[in-house]
C-alpha positions in Angstrom: 179.3 209.5 78.5 176.6 207.2 79.9 173.1 208.7 79.2 171.6 206.7 82.1 173.5 208.9 84.7 171.2 211.8 84.2 168.0 209.7 84.7 166.0 209.6 87.9 165.7 206.2 89.6 162.0 206.0 88.4 163.1 206.5 84.8 165.9 204.0 85.1 163.4 201.6 86.5 161.1 202.2 83.7 163.8 201.9 81.0 165.0 198.5 82.7 161.3 197.3 82.6 160.9 198.2 79.0 164.1 196.5 78.1 163.1 193.3 80.0 159.6 193.4 78.3 161.2 193.8 75.0 163.6 191.0 75.7 160.7 188.8 76.8 158.8 189.7 73.7 161.9 188.9 71.4 162.4 185.6 73.2 158.7 184.7 72.7 158.9 185.7 69.1 162.1 183.6 68.7 160.5 180.6 70.3 157.5 181.0 68.0 159.8 181.2 65.0 161.6 178.1 66.1 158.4 176.2 66.7 157.3 177.3 63.2 160.5 176.3 61.8 160.3 172.8 63.5 156.8 172.3 62.4 157.8 173.1 58.8 160.8 170.9 59.1 158.5 167.9 60.2 156.2 168.6 57.3 159.1 168.7 55.0 160.5 165.4 56.4 157.0 163.8 56.0 156.7 165.2 52.4 160.1 163.8 51.6 159.2 160.3 53.2 156.0 160.4 51.1 157.7 161.3 47.8 160.3 158.6 48.6 157.6 156.0 49.0 155.8 157.0 45.8 159.1 156.7 43.9 159.6 153.3 45.4 156.0 152.3 44.5 156.6 153.7 40.9 159.8 151.6 40.7 157.9 148.5 41.8 155.2 149.1 39.4 157.7 149.6 36.6 159.3 146.3 37.6 156.0 144.5 37.5 155.0 146.1 34.2 158.3 145.0 32.7 157.7 141.4 34.0 154.3 141.4 32.7 155.4 142.8 29.3 157.9 139.9 29.1 155.4 137.3 29.9 152.2 138.6 28.0 153.4 141.4 25.9 150.8 143.5 27.7 151.0 145.8 30.9 149.2 145.0 34.0 145.7 146.3 34.7 145.5 148.8 37.5 143.0 148.1 40.3 140.7 150.7 39.0 140.7 149.0 35.4 140.1 145.6 37.0 137.1 147.0 39.0 135.8 148.9 35.9 135.6 145.7 33.9 134.5 143.4 36.8 130.9 141.8 36.9 128.9 141.0 40.0 129.4 137.4 41.0 126.5 135.3 40.6 126.0 131.5 39.8 125.2 131.9 36.3 122.1 129.8 35.1 121.9 129.0 31.5 122.8 126.8 28.7 126.5 126.4 27.8 128.4 125.2 24.9 131.9 123.4 24.9 133.9 124.2 22.0 136.9 122.3 20.7 138.9 123.4 17.5 136.3 125.8 16.5 133.4 123.2 16.8 130.6 123.1 19.2 131.1 119.6 20.7 128.7 119.6 23.6 125.7 121.6 24.8 124.5 121.5 28.4 122.5 123.4 31.1 123.3 124.3 34.6 122.1 126.5 37.5 125.9 127.0 38.2 127.6 127.2 34.7 131.1 127.7 35.9 131.1 124.8 38.3 129.4 122.5 35.7 131.9 123.4 33.0 135.0 122.8 35.3 133.5 119.2 36.0 133.5 118.6 32.2 137.4 119.0 32.2 137.5 115.6 33.5 135.7 113.7 30.8 135.4 115.8 27.8 138.0 117.6 25.5 137.4 121.3 24.8 139.4 124.5 24.6 136.7 127.2 25.0 133.2 127.6 26.2 130.4 130.0 25.8 127.0 130.3 27.5 123.6 132.0 27.2 122.0 133.1 30.4 118.5 131.6 30.8 115.9 131.3 33.3 115.6 127.9 35.3 112.2 127.5 33.9 113.4 127.5 30.2 116.6 125.5 30.7 115.2 122.2 29.2 113.6 124.0 26.3 116.7 126.0 25.3 119.1 123.3 25.8 117.0 121.0 23.7 116.6 123.4 21.0 120.5 123.9 20.6 121.0 120.2 20.9 118.7 119.5 17.9 119.9 122.4 16.0 123.6 121.9 16.4 123.7 118.1 17.0 126.9 118.2 18.9 129.0 115.0 18.8 129.6 114.6 22.6 125.8 114.8 23.6 125.1 111.4 22.6 122.3 109.8 20.5 119.3 107.6 21.1 118.4 104.8 18.8 118.0 105.6 15.1 120.6 108.2 15.5 118.2 110.6 17.2 120.1 113.3 19.4 119.6 112.9 23.2 117.9 116.1 24.6 115.7 116.7 27.5 112.8 117.5 25.1 112.3 115.8 21.8 112.0 117.9 18.6 108.2 117.0 18.3 107.7 118.3 21.9 109.7 121.6 21.0 107.6 122.1 18.0 104.4 122.0 20.0 105.6 124.9 22.2 
């Protein structure tokens, strides 16, 4: 038996409207669920792509680390490590020392040490270098002091086997 047969037309219309409202509400809820599902699916696809990229990057890093270990027996420094150990660039002013086979063979001075040392590769034999930062005003004094003290063989000599330096030993002793 159909329960609607005993309803008035007004009650039937109210029931129909209530059914339609419920159906519309359920459709809206279903649409909302589908939209949320699609949003989550997009987020998951993005997450998967991100993880796949990280995995690819890690594989690349591992490859570079393996090659580095074969070449140098050491792993590569990370960008952060390189930056941590970096120094500000400046054209170093100071007195420099060219070293060959654990002997200081030349003492010089420059307002741009790195450029000057690279010029020496043309005419002097050395395998290492060192330098002492110094003010421009004291370059002649400090260079002369080290030349007289170390007497490096490539700095040259004046007559009577006196080392060639910007300032004589006598002049340095007067300071």
